[in-house]
TIVEXDO-182668 format. One record per residue: x, y, z of N, C-alpha, C, O in turn. Coordinates in Angstrom, 1 decimal. Layout:
<pts>
+--------+--------+--------+--------+--------+--------+--------+--------+--------+--------+--------+--------+
|   n_px |   n_py |   n_pz |  ca_px |  ca_py |  ca_pz |   c_px |   c_py |   c_pz |   o_px |   o_py |   o_pz |
+--------+--------+--------+--------+--------+--------+--------+--------+--------+--------+--------+--------+
|      X |      Y |      Z |      X |      Y |      Z |      X |      Y |      Z |      X |      Y |      Z |
...
+--------+--------+--------+--------+--------+--------+--------+--------+--------+--------+--------+--------+
</pts>
This chain:
<pts>
+--------+--------+--------+--------+--------+--------+--------+--------+--------+--------+--------+--------+
|   n_px |   n_py |   n_pz |  ca_px |  ca_py |  ca_pz |   c_px |   c_py |   c_pz |   o_px |   o_py |   o_pz |
+--------+--------+--------+--------+--------+--------+--------+--------+--------+--------+--------+--------+
|   -6.2 |  -60.1 |   56.1 |   -4.8 |  -59.7 |   56.1 |   -4.7 |  -58.2 |   56.2 |   -5.4 |  -57.5 |   55.4 |
|   -3.8 |  -57.7 |   57.0 |   -3.6 |  -56.2 |   57.1 |   -2.6 |  -55.9 |   56.0 |   -1.6 |  -56.6 |   55.8 |
|   -2.8 |  -54.7 |   55.3 |   -1.9 |  -54.3 |   54.3 |   -0.5 |  -54.1 |   54.9 |   -0.4 |  -53.6 |   56.0 |
|    0.5 |  -54.4 |   54.1 |    1.9 |  -54.2 |   54.5 |    2.4 |  -53.0 |   53.7 |    2.2 |  -52.9 |   52.5 |
|    3.1 |  -52.1 |   54.4 |    3.7 |  -50.9 |   53.8 |    4.9 |  -50.5 |   54.5 |    5.2 |  -51.0 |   55.6 |
|    5.6 |  -49.5 |   53.9 |    6.8 |  -49.0 |   54.6 |    6.5 |  -48.6 |   56.0 |    5.5 |  -47.9 |   56.3 |
|    7.3 |  -49.1 |   57.0 |    7.1 |  -48.9 |   58.4 |    6.5 |  -50.1 |   59.1 |    6.6 |  -50.3 |   60.3 |
|    5.8 |  -51.0 |   58.3 |    5.3 |  -52.3 |   58.9 |    6.5 |  -53.2 |   59.3 |    7.6 |  -53.0 |   58.7 |
|    6.3 |  -54.1 |   60.2 |    7.3 |  -55.0 |   60.6 |    6.7 |  -56.3 |   61.1 |    5.5 |  -56.3 |   61.4 |
|    7.6 |  -57.3 |   61.3 |    7.1 |  -58.5 |   61.9 |    7.2 |  -59.7 |   60.9 |    7.8 |  -59.6 |   59.8 |
|    6.6 |  -60.8 |   61.3 |    6.7 |  -62.1 |   60.6 |    6.1 |  -62.0 |   59.2 |    6.6 |  -62.6 |   58.2 |
|    5.0 |  -61.2 |   59.0 |    4.4 |  -61.1 |   57.7 |    5.3 |  -60.4 |   56.7 |    5.4 |  -60.7 |   55.5 |
|    6.1 |  -59.4 |   57.2 |    7.0 |  -58.7 |   56.4 |    8.2 |  -59.6 |   56.0 |    8.7 |  -59.6 |   54.9 |
|    8.6 |  -60.3 |   57.0 |    9.7 |  -61.3 |   56.8 |    9.4 |  -62.3 |   55.7 |   10.2 |  -62.6 |   54.8 |
|    8.1 |  -62.8 |   55.8 |    7.6 |  -63.8 |   54.8 |    7.6 |  -63.1 |   53.4 |    8.0 |  -63.7 |   52.4 |
|    7.1 |  -61.9 |   53.3 |    7.0 |  -61.2 |   52.1 |    8.4 |  -61.0 |   51.5 |    8.7 |  -61.2 |   50.3 |
|    9.4 |  -60.6 |   52.3 |   10.8 |  -60.4 |   51.9 |   11.4 |  -61.7 |   51.4 |   12.1 |  -61.7 |   50.4 |
|   11.1 |  -62.8 |   52.0 |   11.6 |  -64.1 |   51.6 |   11.0 |  -64.4 |   50.2 |   11.8 |  -64.8 |   49.3 |
|    9.7 |  -64.2 |   50.0 |    9.1 |  -64.4 |   48.6 |    9.8 |  -63.5 |   47.6 |   10.1 |  -64.0 |   46.5 |
|    9.9 |  -62.3 |   47.9 |   10.6 |  -61.3 |   47.0 |   12.0 |  -61.7 |   46.7 |   12.4 |  -61.6 |   45.5 |
|   12.7 |  -62.2 |   47.7 |   14.1 |  -62.6 |   47.4 |   14.2 |  -63.8 |   46.5 |   15.1 |  -63.9 |   45.6 |
|   13.2 |  -64.8 |   46.6 |   13.2 |  -65.9 |   45.7 |   12.8 |  -65.4 |   44.3 |   13.4 |  -65.8 |   43.3 |
|   11.8 |  -64.5 |   44.2 |   11.4 |  -64.0 |   42.9 |   12.5 |  -63.3 |   42.2 |   12.6 |  -63.3 |   41.0 |
|   13.3 |  -62.6 |   43.0 |   14.5 |  -61.8 |   42.4 |   15.4 |  -62.8 |   41.7 |   16.1 |  -62.3 |   40.8 |
|   15.5 |  -64.0 |   42.1 |   16.4 |  -64.9 |   41.5 |   16.0 |  -65.3 |   40.1 |   16.8 |  -65.7 |   39.3 |
|   14.7 |  -65.1 |   39.8 |   14.1 |  -65.5 |   38.5 |   13.7 |  -64.4 |   37.7 |   13.5 |  -64.5 |   36.5 |
|   13.5 |  -63.2 |   38.3 |   13.1 |  -62.0 |   37.6 |   14.0 |  -60.9 |   37.9 |   14.0 |  -60.3 |   39.0 |
|   14.9 |  -60.5 |   37.0 |   15.9 |  -59.5 |   37.2 |   15.3 |  -58.1 |   37.4 |   15.9 |  -57.2 |   38.0 |
|   14.0 |  -57.9 |   37.0 |   13.3 |  -56.6 |   37.2 |   13.1 |  -56.4 |   38.7 |   12.9 |  -55.2 |   39.1 |
|   13.0 |  -57.4 |   39.5 |   12.7 |  -57.2 |   40.9 |   14.0 |  -57.1 |   41.7 |   14.8 |  -58.0 |   41.7 |
|   14.2 |  -55.9 |   42.3 |   15.5 |  -55.7 |   43.0 |   15.6 |  -56.6 |   44.3 |   14.6 |  -57.0 |   44.8 |
|   16.8 |  -56.9 |   44.7 |   17.0 |  -57.7 |   45.9 |   16.5 |  -57.0 |   47.1 |   16.4 |  -55.7 |   47.2 |
|   16.2 |  -57.8 |   48.2 |   15.8 |  -57.2 |   49.5 |   16.5 |  -57.9 |   50.6 |   17.0 |  -59.0 |   50.4 |
|   16.6 |  -57.2 |   51.7 |   17.2 |  -57.9 |   52.9 |   16.0 |  -58.5 |   53.7 |   14.9 |  -57.9 |   53.8 |
|   16.2 |  -59.7 |   54.2 |   15.1 |  -60.3 |   55.0 |   15.3 |  -59.9 |   56.4 |   16.1 |  -60.6 |   57.2 |
|   14.7 |  -58.8 |   56.8 |   14.9 |  -58.2 |   58.1 |   13.6 |  -58.2 |   58.9 |   13.7 |  -58.0 |   60.2 |
|   12.5 |  -58.3 |   58.3 |   11.2 |  -58.1 |   59.0 |   10.8 |  -56.7 |   59.1 |    9.8 |  -56.4 |   59.7 |
|   11.6 |  -55.8 |   58.5 |   11.3 |  -54.3 |   58.5 |   10.9 |  -53.9 |   57.1 |   11.8 |  -54.1 |   56.2 |
|    9.8 |  -53.4 |   56.8 |    9.4 |  -53.0 |   55.5 |   10.0 |  -51.6 |   55.2 |    9.5 |  -50.6 |   55.6 |
|   11.2 |  -51.7 |   54.6 |   12.0 |  -50.5 |   54.4 |   11.9 |  -50.1 |   52.9 |   11.1 |  -50.6 |   52.2 |
|   12.8 |  -49.1 |   52.5 |   12.7 |  -48.6 |   51.2 |   13.1 |  -49.7 |   50.1 |   12.4 |  -49.7 |   49.1 |
|   14.0 |  -50.5 |   50.5 |   14.4 |  -51.6 |   49.5 |   13.2 |  -52.5 |   49.3 |   12.9 |  -52.9 |   48.1 |
|   12.4 |  -52.8 |   50.3 |   11.3 |  -53.7 |   50.2 |   10.2 |  -53.0 |   49.4 |    9.6 |  -53.6 |   48.5 |
|   10.0 |  -51.7 |   49.6 |    9.0 |  -51.0 |   48.9 |    9.4 |  -50.9 |   47.4 |    8.5 |  -51.1 |   46.5 |
|   10.6 |  -50.7 |   47.1 |   11.0 |  -50.7 |   45.7 |   10.9 |  -52.1 |   45.0 |   10.5 |  -52.1 |   43.8 |
|   11.1 |  -53.1 |   45.7 |   10.9 |  -54.5 |   45.2 |    9.4 |  -54.8 |   45.0 |    9.1 |  -55.4 |   44.0 |
|    8.6 |  -54.3 |   45.9 |    7.2 |  -54.5 |   45.7 |    6.7 |  -53.7 |   44.5 |    5.9 |  -54.2 |   43.7 |
|    7.1 |  -52.5 |   44.4 |    6.7 |  -51.7 |   43.2 |    7.1 |  -52.3 |   41.9 |    6.4 |  -52.3 |   40.9 |
|    8.4 |  -52.9 |   41.9 |    8.8 |  -53.5 |   40.7 |    8.0 |  -54.8 |   40.4 |    7.7 |  -55.0 |   39.2 |
|    7.6 |  -55.5 |   41.4 |    6.8 |  -56.7 |   41.2 |    5.4 |  -56.3 |   40.7 |    4.9 |  -56.9 |   39.8 |
|    4.8 |  -55.2 |   41.3 |    3.5 |  -54.8 |   40.9 |    3.6 |  -54.3 |   39.4 |    2.6 |  -54.6 |   38.7 |
|    4.6 |  -53.7 |   39.0 |    4.7 |  -53.2 |   37.6 |    4.8 |  -54.5 |   36.7 |    4.1 |  -54.5 |   35.7 |
|    5.6 |  -55.4 |   37.1 |    5.8 |  -56.7 |   36.3 |    4.5 |  -57.4 |   36.2 |    4.2 |  -58.1 |   35.2 |
|    3.7 |  -57.4 |   37.2 |    2.4 |  -58.2 |   37.3 |    1.2 |  -57.4 |   36.8 |    0.1 |  -57.8 |   36.9 |
|    1.5 |  -56.2 |   36.3 |    0.4 |  -55.3 |   35.8 |   -0.6 |  -55.0 |   36.9 |   -1.8 |  -54.9 |   36.6 |
|   -0.1 |  -54.7 |   38.1 |   -0.9 |  -54.3 |   39.2 |   -0.7 |  -52.8 |   39.4 |    0.3 |  -52.3 |   38.9 |
|   -1.6 |  -52.1 |   40.1 |   -1.4 |  -50.7 |   40.4 |   -0.1 |  -50.6 |   41.2 |    0.1 |  -51.3 |   42.2 |
|    0.8 |  -49.7 |   40.8 |    2.1 |  -49.6 |   41.5 |    1.9 |  -48.6 |   42.7 |    1.9 |  -47.4 |   42.5 |
|    1.8 |  -49.2 |   43.8 |    1.5 |  -48.4 |   45.1 |    2.6 |  -48.6 |   46.1 |    2.8 |  -47.8 |   47.0 |
|    3.4 |  -49.7 |   46.0 |    4.4 |  -50.0 |   47.0 |    3.7 |  -50.6 |   48.3 |    4.4 |  -51.0 |   49.2 |
|    2.4 |  -50.7 |   48.3 |    1.7 |  -51.3 |   49.4 |    1.2 |  -52.7 |   49.0 |    0.8 |  -53.0 |   47.9 |
|    1.4 |  -53.6 |   50.0 |    1.0 |  -55.0 |   49.7 |   -0.4 |  -55.2 |   50.3 |   -0.5 |  -55.5 |   51.5 |
|   -1.4 |  -55.1 |   49.4 |   -2.7 |  -55.4 |   49.8 |   -3.0 |  -56.8 |   49.5 |   -2.1 |  -57.6 |   49.1 |
|   -4.2 |  -57.3 |   49.7 |   -4.5 |  -58.7 |   49.5 |   -4.3 |  -59.1 |   48.0 |   -3.9 |  -60.3 |   47.8 |
|   -4.6 |  -58.3 |   47.1 |   -4.4 |  -58.6 |   45.6 |   -2.9 |  -58.8 |   45.4 |   -2.5 |  -59.8 |   44.7 |
|   -2.1 |  -57.9 |   45.8 |   -0.6 |  -58.0 |   45.6 |   -0.1 |  -59.2 |   46.3 |    0.7 |  -59.9 |   45.8 |
|   -0.5 |  -59.4 |   47.6 |    0.0 |  -60.6 |   48.4 |   -0.4 |  -61.9 |   47.6 |    0.5 |  -62.7 |   47.5 |
|   -1.6 |  -62.0 |   47.2 |   -2.0 |  -63.2 |   46.5 |   -1.2 |  -63.4 |   45.2 |   -0.9 |  -64.5 |   44.8 |
|   -0.9 |  -62.3 |   44.5 |   -0.2 |  -62.4 |   43.2 |    1.3 |  -62.8 |   43.5 |    1.9 |  -63.6 |   42.8 |
|    1.9 |  -62.2 |   44.5 |    3.2 |  -62.6 |   44.9 |    3.3 |  -64.1 |   45.3 |    4.2 |  -64.8 |   44.9 |
|    2.4 |  -64.5 |   46.1 |    2.4 |  -65.9 |   46.6 |    2.2 |  -66.9 |   45.4 |    2.8 |  -67.9 |   45.4 |
|    1.3 |  -66.5 |   44.5 |    1.1 |  -67.4 |   43.3 |    2.4 |  -67.5 |   42.5 |    2.7 |  -68.5 |   42.0 |
|    3.0 |  -66.3 |   42.3 |    4.3 |  -66.3 |   41.5 |    5.4 |  -67.2 |   42.3 |    6.1 |  -67.9 |   41.6 |
|    5.5 |  -67.0 |   43.6 |    6.4 |  -67.8 |   44.4 |    6.1 |  -69.3 |   44.2 |    7.1 |  -70.1 |   43.9 |
|    4.9 |  -69.7 |   44.5 |    4.6 |  -71.1 |   44.5 |    4.7 |  -71.7 |   43.0 |    4.9 |  -72.8 |   42.8 |
|    4.4 |  -70.8 |   42.0 |    4.6 |  -71.3 |   40.7 |    6.1 |  -71.6 |   40.4 |    6.3 |  -72.6 |   39.7 |
|    7.0 |  -70.9 |   41.0 |    8.4 |  -71.2 |   40.8 |    8.8 |  -72.5 |   41.6 |    9.4 |  -73.4 |   41.1 |
|    8.3 |  -72.5 |   42.9 |    8.6 |  -73.6 |   43.8 |    8.1 |  -75.0 |   43.2 |    8.8 |  -76.0 |   43.3 |
|    6.9 |  -74.9 |   42.6 |    6.3 |  -76.1 |   42.0 |    7.1 |  -76.6 |   40.8 |    7.0 |  -77.8 |   40.4 |
|    7.9 |  -75.8 |   40.1 |    8.6 |  -76.2 |   38.9 |   10.1 |  -76.5 |   39.2 |   10.8 |  -77.0 |   38.3 |
|   10.6 |  -76.2 |   40.4 |   12.0 |  -76.4 |   40.7 |   12.2 |  -77.8 |   41.2 |   13.3 |  -78.2 |   41.5 |
+--------+--------+--------+--------+--------+--------+--------+--------+--------+--------+--------+--------+
</pts>
C-alpha cells in the first residue's frame, strides 16, 4: 500500500475517509471529515487525532501501521453493532 497524505486522492482516500467518518461517531476526539476522495486538511487533522488516540506517531500520514490500526478500529466497531 502506498502511503496516503495531504494531496493524495482516489478510492483509497475515499475508503479512509469513510472509516474516519464512522470512527468519529464513536470517538469524539476524531474530527469529522468529508468523504470526497481528496486528502485535504480536514482529513489530515482527523488522521492526526486518530494517531494520537491510538498512541501512534502523529504524522498525519497514513502508512501501513496507521492504515491497519484504523481498519482494526473500524471493524471492531462494525463487529459489535
